[in-house]
C-alpha positions in Angstrom: -129.4 -86.8 -86.4 -129.8 -88.5 -83.1 -126.7 -89.2 -81.1 -126.5 -90.1 -77.4 -122.8 -89.2 -77.3 -123.6 -85.5 -78.1 -125.9 -85.6 -75.1 -123.2 -87.0 -72.9 -120.8 -84.3 -74.1 -123.3 -81.6 -73.3 -123.6 -83.0 -69.8 -119.8 -82.9 -69.4 -119.8 -79.2 -70.1 -122.6 -78.6 -67.6 -120.4 -80.5 -65.2 -117.6 -78.1 -65.9 -119.9 -75.1 -65.2 -121.0 -76.8 -61.9 -117.4 -77.2 -60.9 -116.7 -73.5 -61.6 -119.6 -72.4 -59.5 -118.5 -74.8 -56.7 -115.0 -73.4 -56.8 -116.3 -69.8 -56.6 -118.4 -70.8 -53.6 -115.4 -72.4 -51.9 -113.1 -69.5 -52.5 -115.8 -67.0 -51.3 -116.2 -69.1 -48.1 -112.5 -69.2 -47.6 -112.3 -65.4 -48.1 -115.0 -64.7 -45.6 -113.5 -67.0 -43.0 -110.0 -65.6 -43.6 -110.9 -61.9 -43.3 -113.0 -62.6 -40.2 -110.1 -64.5 -38.5 -107.1 -62.5 -39.8 -108.5 -59.0 -39.8 -111.3 -59.4 -37.3 -114.0 -58.2 -39.8 -117.7 -58.8 -39.2 -119.4 -61.2 -41.5 -120.8 -58.5 -43.8 -117.5 -56.7 -44.0 -115.7 -60.0 -44.7 -118.3 -60.9 -47.4 -117.9 -57.4 -49.0 -114.1 -57.7 -49.1 -114.2 -61.2 -50.4 -116.5 -60.1 -53.3 -114.4 -57.2 -54.4 -111.2 -59.2 -54.0 -112.4 -62.2 -56.0 -113.9 -60.0 -58.7 -110.7 -57.9 -58.8 -112.7 -54.6 -59.1 -110.1 -52.7 -57.2 -112.1 -51.0 -54.4 -110.2 -49.9 -51.3 -110.2 -52.1 -48.3 -112.5 -51.3 -45.4 -109.6 -51.1 -42.9 -105.9 -51.1 -43.6 -104.6 -54.7 -43.8 -101.9 -56.3 -41.7 -99.1 -58.2 -43.4 -101.0 -61.4 -42.9 -104.0 -59.8 -44.4 -102.1 -58.7 -47.5 -100.6 -62.1 -48.1 -104.1 -63.7 -47.7 -105.6 -61.2 -50.1 -102.9 -61.9 -52.7 -103.6 -65.6 -52.4 -107.3 -64.9 -53.0 -106.6 -62.8 -56.1 -104.3 -65.4 -57.7 -106.7 -68.2 -57.1 -109.6 -66.1 -58.4 -107.8 -65.2 -61.6 -107.2 -68.9 -62.2 -110.8 -69.8 -61.7 -111.8 -66.8 -63.9 -109.7 -68.0 -66.8 -110.8 -71.6 -66.4 -114.4 -70.5 -66.4 -114.0 -68.3 -69.5 -112.3 -71.1 -71.4 -114.9 -73.7 -70.5 -117.8 -71.3 -71.3 -116.3 -70.2 -74.6 -115.7 -73.9 -75.6 -119.3 -74.7 -74.7 -120.7 -71.9 -76.8 -118.3 -71.7 -79.7 -118.2 -75.5 -80.4 -122.0 -75.5 -80.4 -122.4 -77.9 -77.4 -125.0 -75.6 -75.9 -127.1 -76.0 -79.0 -126.4 -79.7 -79.3 -127.4 -80.3 -75.7 -130.8 -78.8 -76.0 -131.3 -80.2 -79.4 -130.6 -83.7 -78.2 -132.4 -83.4 -74.9 -135.8 -84.3 -76.5 -134.1 -87.0 -78.5 -132.8 -88.6 -75.3 -136.4 -88.6 -74.0 -137.5 -90.4 -77.2 -134.8 -93.0 -76.7 -135.8 -93.5 -73.1 -139.4 -93.9 -74.2 -138.7 -96.5 -76.9 -140.6 -99.7 -76.4 -141.3 -102.7 -78.6 -138.7 -101.3 -81.0 -136.0 -102.9 -83.1 -132.3 -102.5 -82.6 -130.2 -102.6 -85.8 -126.5 -103.3 -85.3 -124.5 -102.0 -88.2 -125.5 -99.6 -91.0 -123.9 -101.2 -94.0 -125.7 -102.2 -97.2 -127.8 -104.8 -95.4 -128.5 -102.6 -92.4 -129.5 -99.7 -94.5 -132.0 -101.8 -96.4 -133.4 -103.1 -93.1 -133.9 -99.5 -91.9 -135.7 -98.5 -95.1 -138.1 -101.4 -94.6 -138.7 -100.5 -91.0 -139.3 -96.9 -91.9 -141.8 -97.9 -94.6 -143.7 -100.1 -92.0 -143.5 -97.3 -89.4 -141.8 -99.6 -86.9 -139.7 -97.7 -84.3 -136.0 -98.6 -84.4 -132.5 -97.4 -83.3 -129.2 -98.0 -85.2 -126.0 -98.8 -83.4 -122.9 -97.8 -85.4 -119.4 -96.7 -84.5 -117.7 -96.1 -87.9 -117.2 -92.3 -88.3 -117.7 -92.2 -92.1 -121.0 -94.2 -91.7 -122.2 -92.0 -88.9 -121.7 -88.9 -91.0 -123.9 -90.5 -93.6 -126.6 -91.5 -91.1 -126.6 -87.9 -89.9 -127.6 -86.7 -93.4 -130.6 -89.0 -93.3 -132.0 -86.9 -90.3 -134.9 -89.3 -89.6 -132.9 -92.1 -88.2 -132.4 -92.6 -84.5 -128.9 -93.8 -83.8 -126.3 -94.4 -81.1 -122.6 -94.0 -81.7 -121.2 -97.0 -80.0 -119.9 -100.5 -80.1 -122.7 -103.1 -80.4 -120.6 -105.8 -78.9 -120.5 -103.9 -75.5 -123.2 -104.6 -73.0 -123.6 -100.9 -72.0 -124.3 -99.9 -75.6 -127.1 -102.4 -75.9 -128.6 -101.3 -72.6 -128.5 -97.6 -73.7 -130.3 -98.7 -76.9 -133.1 -100.1 -74.7 -132.6 -103.8 -75.3 -134.6 -104.8 -72.3 -137.7 -103.1 -73.8 -137.0 -104.0 -77.4 -138.9 -106.6 -79.3 -136.1 -107.5 -81.7 -132.5 -107.0 -82.5 -131.0 -107.4 -86.0 -127.2 -107.7 -86.1 -125.5 -107.1 -89.5 -121.9 -106.5 -88.4 -119.3 -107.4 -91.1 -117.5 -110.0 -88.9 -119.3 -113.2 -87.8 -117.5 -113.4 -84.4 -118.8 -109.9 -83.6 -122.3 -111.0 -84.5 -122.0 -114.1 -82.3 -120.9 -111.9 -79.4 -123.8 -109.5 -79.9 -126.3 -112.4 -80.0 -124.8 -113.9 -76.8 -125.0 -110.6 -75.0 -128.5 -109.8 -76.3 -129.9 -113.2 -75.3 -128.5 -112.8 -71.8 -130.0 -109.3 -71.4 -133.4 -110.1 -72.8 -134.3 -113.8 -72.9 -137.6 -113.3 -74.8 -136.0 -111.0 -77.5 -136.3 -112.0 -81.2 -132.7 -112.1 -82.5 -131.9 -112.1 -86.2 -128.3 -112.3 -87.3 -126.4 -112.0 -90.5 -123.8 -114.6 -91.3 -121.1 -114.6 -93.9 -119.9 -118.2 -93.5 -122.0 -121.4 -93.3 -119.9 -122.5 -90.4 -121.1 -119.5 -88.4 -124.8 -120.4 -88.7 -124.8 -123.1 -86.1 -122.7 -121.0 -83.7 -125.2 -118.1 -84.0 -128.1 -120.4 -83.3 -126.4 -121.9 -80.3 -125.7 -118.4 -79.1 -129.4 -117.6 -79.1 -130.3 -116.3 -82.6 -133.8 -117.1 -83.7 -133.0 -116.7 -87.4 -129.7 -116.6 -89.3 -129.6 -115.0 -92.7 -126.8 -115.4 -95.3 -127.4 -112.6 -97.9 -124.9 -114.0 -100.4 -126.5 -117.4 -100.3 -130.0 -116.0 -100.7 -128.9 -113.7 -103.5 -127.2 -116.5 -105.3 -130.2 -118.8 -105.1 -132.5 -115.9 -106.4 -130.2 -115.3 -109.4 -130.2 -119.0 -110.2 -134.0 -119.1 -109.9 -134.2 -116.3 -112.5 -132.7 -118.8 -115.0 -134.4 -122.1 -113.8 -137.8 -120.7 -112.8 -138.1 -117.2 -114.2 -141.8 -116.8 -114.2 -142.3 -118.1 -110.7 -139.5 -115.9 -109.5 -141.0 -112.9 -111.2 -144.4 -113.7 -109.7 -143.0 -114.0 -106.2 -141.1 -110.7 -106.7 -144.4 -109.0 -107.5 -146.0 -110.5 -104.4 -143.2 -109.2 -102.2 -143.5 -105.7 -103.5 -140.5 -105.8 -105.9 -142.7 -105.7 -109.0 -143.8 -102.5 -110.7 -147.5 -103.3 -111.4 -148.9 -105.4 -108.6 -149.2 -103.9 -105.1 -149.7 -106.9 -102.8 -148.3 -107.5 -99.3 -148.0 -110.3 -96.8 -149.3 -109.6 -93.3 -149.6 -111.5 -90.0 -152.5 -110.9 -87.7 -153.3 -112.2 -84.2 -156.7 -113.5 -83.2 -156.1 -113.1 -79.4 -158.9 -110.5 -79.0 -161.5 -112.3 -81.1 -164.9 -112.6 -79.5 -166.2 -115.9 -78.0 -168.7 -116.2 -80.7 -166.0 -116.7 -83.4 -163.5 -118.7 -81.3 -162.8 -122.1 -82.8 -164.8 -121.3 -85.9 -163.7 -122.4 -89.3 -162.0 -120.2 -92.0 -165.3 -120.5 -94.0 -167.3 -119.2 -91.0 -165.1 -116.0 -90.9 -165.8 -115.4 -94.6 -162.7 -113.3 -94.8 -162.2 -113.6 -98.5 -165.7 -112.2 -99.4 -165.7 -109.6 -96.6 -162.2 -108.1 -97.1 -160.7 -109.5 -100.3 -157.7 -110.7 -98.4 -156.6 -114.4 -98.6 -155.5 -116.6 -95.7 -152.5 -118.4 -97.2 -151.2 -119.8 -93.9 -151.6 -120.3 -90.1 -148.9 -120.2 -87.5 -150.0 -122.6 -84.8 -149.4 -122.2 -81.1 -146.8 -124.9 -81.2 -144.7 -123.0 -83.7 -145.6 -125.0 -86.7 -147.2 -123.7 -89.9 -150.1 -124.8 -91.9 -149.8 -123.7 -95.5 -152.8 -122.9 -97.6 -155.3 -124.2 -95.0 -158.6 -125.5 -96.3 -161.9 -123.6 -95.6 -163.0 -126.1 -92.9 -159.8 -125.5 -90.8 -160.8 -124.5 -87.3 -159.1 -121.2 -86.1 -157.3 -121.4 -82.8 -157.4 -118.0 -81.0 -153.7 -118.4 -80.2 -152.8 -118.9 -83.9 -151.7 -116.2 -86.2 -153.2 -115.6 -89.6 -150.8 -115.2 -92.6 -152.6 -113.0 -95.1 -152.0 -111.9 -98.7 -153.7 -108.9 -100.1 -153.5 -105.3 -101.1 -152.8 -102.6 -98.5 -156.5 -101.6 -98.6 -157.6 -105.3 -98.1 -155.2 -105.7 -95.2 -156.6 -102.6 -93.6 -160.1 -103.9 -94.1 -159.0 -107.2 -92.5 -157.6 -105.4 -89.4 -160.9 -103.6 -89.0 -162.8 -106.8 -89.4 -160.7 -108.6 -86.7 -161.3 -105.7 -84.3 -165.0 -106.0 -84.8 -165.3 -109.8 -84.5 
């Protein structure tokens, strides 16, 4: 389990210990100054008397006290006892409640969160959010979950391999703590559409180049989310309904697509997108046929995403490759790996 609030709580207890030490230093300084002024002790004598008074060990005074000295000493003892009990209570709470262990356990976690870069922020760990996290884990993409429902947080803790922050995703501070300025994308799956709109607005303001994907429950919210800054708006119920209808109207096509997207039991194919930014001058502006990707890797180029944002579906072999374009590939995991290797060598 990874929780920034535990870390904050640990710091609060260290703050208590710092306050205790500061109070001890102050009362010791007051004691030294008082004994030197009231009883005319030297610094060493005043320091010794202050120590045995504050610690209440009961040694005899160096010289007999005056009435003023006795009153001052009584004051030191009362204040010292108060500090002592405050310190014991804070320390016991720190140890007994496990905060000492939590602090050091989460210290390294805090470092991981601070070092997050090009990660994904997932707002909400409901049924949709959980599935998103499973996909991100499979693809080994770093991510952090923002959730504030206690029962859901307890469930996330049992997963143990999910980085999460216990907070409200609609608050700017929460998004900043989750590293939104260094993130590459945010996916908001909160139950209420107005909350998703607010998250999108805040996220777009904090990171203008961020990819924002939002869930929507109502069709009326789709346009609002896009105006707020969402790149994509997904309606799970609509997609699910269309898929179920397609199982009746076009069952074999639907089954075929399910296999292509990894939902089938026999075929292990995947879609992948690859950039050609680092391709050598020799292959720049060459055709798909010149790259000979199909014969060299077994993967198929089924699309191109052009620099202007448009797509070219099933491009013909004589299509010239723009280095700023992205290849949309279809192939097995092994074929995709071979394709990655080939691109790095071109």
